N, C-alpha and C positions, 0 to 999 in steps of 0.2 A: 288432610290439613296442609295448606299451602305455606311453605316456609317464608316466602317473600312477603305475603300478606300479613302473616303473624308478626314478622319483624317490623313492618311499617306500623301496624297497630300498636305494638309495644313502644316504638319511638314516639308516636303521636301522643299516646297517653302520658308518657314521661314528660314530653314538652308542655302539654296542657297543665299537668300537675305543677311543673316548675313555674309557669306563668302565674298560676293561682297562688302558689307559695309566696312568691315575691310580692304580689298585690296585697295579700292578707297581712304579711309581715310589715309592709310599708304602712298600712292602715293602723295596725297595732302600735307601731313605734310612734306615729304621730299622735294617737289618742292617749296612750297609757304611759309613754315615756316623755314625750315632749309636751304633753298636755295642750295640744293645739288642734285646730280643725284640720281635716284631711284635705290636702291640696296636691293634686296630681301634677307636679311640676316637672321640670326637665330632669331632675335627679331621679324621679320615679321612672320616666320613660327610658332614661339611660340604663337604669338597673333592669328594666324589663327586657332589654336586649342583652346586657352583659351577664347578668346572673343566670338566667336559664341557659344561655350559651355555655357558660362554665359548667353548669350541672350536666348538660348533655355530653360535653366533651369528657367529663370525668366518668360518666357511665360507659361511654365507648371505650375509654382506656381501661376500665374494669373488665372489659370483654363481655358486657351484658348482652350486646346484640350479635355476638359472633354466631351463636346457634340457639335461638330462642326456643326451638322445639325440644331441646334437651334440658331446658331449665326445670328445676324442681323447687318445691316450696321452701325447703330448708336453705337452699342456696340463695333464693331470692330474698329471704329474710336476712341472711347473713350479709349479702352484698348491699342491701338497702341500709342496714344498720351501719356498716362501715362507711358507706358514702355519706350518710347523714352526719356522722361524727366529723368526718374530714371536711366536708363542704361547709358545715356550720362554723367550724373553727376558722377556715380560710376566709369566708365571707365576713366573719366578725373582725378579723385583723385587717382586712382590706377596706371594708366599708364602714364599720361601726366603731372602731377603736377611737375615732376622733369625735364621736358624738358628745355633746354637752350633757352631763348627768349630774344628779344631786348626790348620789351615793353609789357605791359599787354594787349594791343589790340590784340596781337597774341593769347592769351588765349581765348579771346572772339570769335575770328575767328575759333579756333579749336572747341570750344563748339558749335557754330552755325553750322558749317559744319557737325560735327558728328551727331547733332540732325537732321539736314535737310536730311542727307543721310539715317539715321535710319528710320525716320518717312515716307519719301516718298518711299523708296525701300522696306519697310516692308508693308506699307499700300496698295500700288497698287496691288501687287499679291494677297493679301488677298481679296480685293474688287473684283478682277477678278474671284476669286473662289466663293465668297459669293453671288455676284449679280445674276448670273443665278439661283442659288439655291433659293434665295428669290423670284425671279420672278416666278419660278415654283410653289412655295408655294402660292403666291398671285393669280396665275392663276388656282389654284386647281389641278395642275398636280402632285403635290407631297404634302404629309402631314403625319400626325401621327394618327395611328389607335386609335380611341376614342370610349369609352363606356359611354353611358348615364345611370346613376343610378337614377331611378324614371320614372314613366310613366304617371304622372298627367298632368294637364293643365300647370303647371309651366314648365315641361319638354318640352311641345309643344312650349311654348313661347321662350325657349332657342333655339330650332331648328329654329324657325322663325327669331330670331335675327341673328343667324349665317348665314342664307340664304340671309338676306338683306344686309349683309356687302358688301361694295364696292370692297374689296379685300378679298380673302379667308383667314381665320384665320389659316389654316393648319390642322384643325380638320377633319379627315376622319371618319365620323360617321358610325360605323359598326353594331350597334345594341344597345338594351337597356335591362335592368333588372328592374323589378318593385319592389317596397318596400311594398306597401299594396296590398291586394288581388284584388282590383278593379281598380288599376292604369294601364289601357291598352290604354290610349288615344294616345300614340305614335305609336301604331301598324300600323296606316295609313302611317307613315313616315319611320319607321325603323323596322328591324327584331326583334322579341321578343326572347330573349336568355334564359330567366328563371327568377326565383325569387332571391332576395338578399341572401337567404339562400344557393343558389347554386353558389355563386360568386367564390369560390375557384375552382370548377370544370370548370366554364366558363373561368376563366383566364388561366387555364391550357390548355384548348382546343384551345383558340384563343390568338393571340399575340396582346396585347394592350399596347400602350405607354402613353395614357392619359385617365383620367376619369373625367367626369363632373357630379357632384352630384346635381340633380335638386331639392334641398330643400333650404329653407331659411336658412341663416347662424345662425339665432336665434333658430332654432330647434336643440338645443345642444345635447339632449339625442340621437336622431337618428343619428346625425352626428358623435358623439363619437363612437357609435357602428359600423358605416360603416368605420370610420378611422382605428379602431382596426382590422377589417377584411382585410383592404388593406395594413396594415403596413408592411407586409413581401414582398411586391411586389415593383419593381422599376418602379413606375408610377408617372406621373405628375398629381396631383389632383387639380381640380378646383371646387369651389362652387359658388352659386349665392349670391352676397352680398346684405345685406339690407341697408337701409338708414344710420344706425349707422356706419356700416363698411366704407361707403363712407365718411361720415363726420369725422370719426376717422383717415382717411388717410391710411387705410389698403389696398385699391384697387390701385394697381400700374399698369399702362399701358405701355407696350413696344411699342405699335403701336397705332397711333391715329385712325386707322381703326378697332382696335380690339374689340371683344365682351366684355360686361361688366361682367367679371368673376373675382373672387378672387382666386388667386393661394394659395393653402395651403402649407406652408413650415413648416414641422414638425421639421426641424433642422435649427437653426439660424445661423450657421457658414457659412460665404460667401465662394465662390469658391476658392479664393486665399488662404484662411486659410485651406481649405480641402487639397489643393495641398501641402501647406507648411507643414501641419501635416504629410502627407504621406512621404514627403522628410525627415522630422525630424525622423520619424519612421525608415526609411531605414538607415539613417546616424547612429543613436544610435545603432540599431541592428547590423550593420556591425562593427562598432567600438567596441561594447561590445564583439562580438564573436571573434574578432582578439586580442584585448588587454587582455581580460579575459580568453583566451584559456588555459593558465597554471592553473588557478583556476578551470576552467570547467573540465580539465583533472583530477586534484586532486580530485575534488568532485566525478567524475565518478569512480575513483579507490576506494574511501572511501565507496561509495554506494555498489559497487560490493563486497568488502571484508567484509563489516559490516553485511550482511545478505544474505540469498539465494534469487536468483531471478535476473532479468535483471537490467541493470543500469537505463534505461528509462522506464517511465510509459506512455503509450499512451491510449487515450480514445476518443471516438466520442463526440464532442460537437457541438452545433448549433451556427452558426456565422451570418455574414452579410446576410440580406434578407432571413433568415431561412435556409441557406445552411449548411449542416454538414461538419465538418473537423476533423482531428485527432490532438488533442492537445498533446504536448510533455512536460513532467516534469521529474525531477529526482524522482525515486521511493522512497517513504517515508513510505510505509507500507509493511507488510510481504507479501509473495507470496500468491496468491489466497485469497485475503482479502475480496472479494465479491462473494464468492461461493454461497451464499444464495440470490443473487440479489443485486440491488443498495442500498448502505448504505452511509449516510453522516457520516463524522468523527466528533468526539467530542474532548474536551480538554484532557480527560483522556482515550482516545481510546487505547485499548490494541493492536490494529493492527498496530499502528504507531511504527516504530523502534526507537531506542535511537538516532541514527543519524538523522532520519526523524524529530524528535522533534526539533532538532537544525535547520535543513534546513527550517522547516516551520516557526519558530520564526524569522528567518533572511530573509525569502522569497527566499533563495537561490535555493529552489526546482523549482522555476518558471523560472530560468535563461535560460533553454533550449528553452523556448518559444520565444526567440529572433529569432529562426529559423522560427517559425510560423509567426513572423512579416515580415521577409524577403520574405516569400512565399505569403504574402498578406492575410493570414487567420486572422491575428490579428493586433492590434495597440499597441503602448506602453501604452496609456491611453484609457480606454473604459470599458463598463460594462463587468464583468466577465462572460465568457460563461458557460452555464449549459447543462446538459444532457436532452434529450427530455423527459425522464421519469419524471424529476422534473419540467420541464417547463409545462408539462400537469397539474401537481398538482398546480403549482403557478397560472396558467391561470384560473383554477376553482375558485380560491379565488379572483384574480384581473386580468382581461383580459388585463389591460394596460401593462403588462409585455412584450407583443408582440412588443411594441415600441422600446425595447432595441435592436431588430434585425435590426433597421434602420441604425446602425453604426457598424463598426468593433468592436468585443470584444477586451478587453485589458488585458495586463499583470497585470496592476494595475488599480484601479478605485476609485472613491469617496466612493462608498459603501464598497470596499475592505479595504480602509484606516480606515473607521469607524467601520466595523464589522469583517473584516478578513474572515476566512472560516466559512460559515454558518453551524450550527449544526442541523437545522430543517427548515421546510418550513416557519414558522413564522419569523425566522431570515432572510430567503431569501426575504420575503416580505418587511421587514424593510430595508434591503440593497437595494432592488429594488427602494424604494422611493428616495434614494440618487442618484442612477443611472439615474432615470427619470429626477431628478433635473439637473444632469450633462448634459443630452441630451438637455434639454430646455435652458441651458446656455453655451453650448459648445463654447470654445474659446481657442486660444493658451495660453493665460494667465492662464486660469483655468487648462489646462493640465500641465503647468509648476509648478503651485502650488501643484497639486496632486503628481507630480514627487518628489518635495522636501519633502513632507510629507512621501512618500514611502521610500526615502533615509533615513529619520530619523528613520523609523521603522526598516530598515535593520541594521543601525549602532547601535541602542539601543537594537536590538533583541527583540522587543516587539510585534512581529506579533502573531496573534491568530491562 
């Protein structure tokens, strides 16, 4: 089953449903509320563009299209119900509240009809797409390539539990890696792929979508080490819960037939907030590049005329899931400032130009990174991206740094607000603690708070 094709099919069905919903609702309103003949006027065609666009944007912000292959019917029903209630209320207050009516019962009729049309015409096509997909998963005809980490008796018990399920859980077990030198009890059930130390090479050679770690969740030290090794991969990670996890309510089941596994979610932000965060990124970046274009042009001229060298400084940084990208900034240092290899800047760095000092204090040198945000390399708020040279040094001191690659790097961050430009690896490690804290507490509210603090730094020119 092709993920891209399934996503496109889902989007097309939602869009067609949205167009039909608006058309039928417009007809109903003309005939039964305004008691008039149906005329497809400019208002209809404007609504035909605006209303379905709003519907699609809301679905995307719900996270509907993030991974359609993992959608299940209860979630589709819940998401459709929520979207039907919210979009009905919003369309009513934006487009219908000014309608001329004879009594308030007509308002209730409009609300009910719009809700009924939206809920039924959106839900039915979605279920028609999802149901065959779910049945294939339950029948074991389709699933997600899964790697078992651990070859002990505990891993054998996980295999037995998955095999005894009345319906397939969707785990296509392709092999296992052992943790200890004598953990080979899974060899009778699955191919042995190597030791945990070889995990990076194994994940490069084979395409896995899920990992089951066959260790008790109380074995914190080993789990932490494995999590760090898996942090840069886009994998769904499951562990075996102990009794405390179950009593604490950490084990959440999507299916009553599912295996007793605890999904490890290293990022607390729900799907709808991820989608909203990306929408905010695109909106702010587009707005900034358009509205600030005169300022950006002026800064480019000042950089070019103030010292020899190009206007922009580009450099390879490491981003989401450990993928490299080219970051763009206004040049704030003299030409060939790193002839002797990578060097961090300091407060009294002679390589920084006079204009560069101003740009750094006001953070204006970072403004070209709105282009990185549009491209998807970066976010407005997120951990600052570093070069691989310094990442290797930081990881030697604290391997947890690798968790920062689970999110898009940002133009500004909690660590950046606290420390600004790091002058050495120790300051990078201090900044990292705040960035890790940000990842553990990610929310739109926290992003907004960091943006306000960043604006204060720009206005006061107190950037380091």
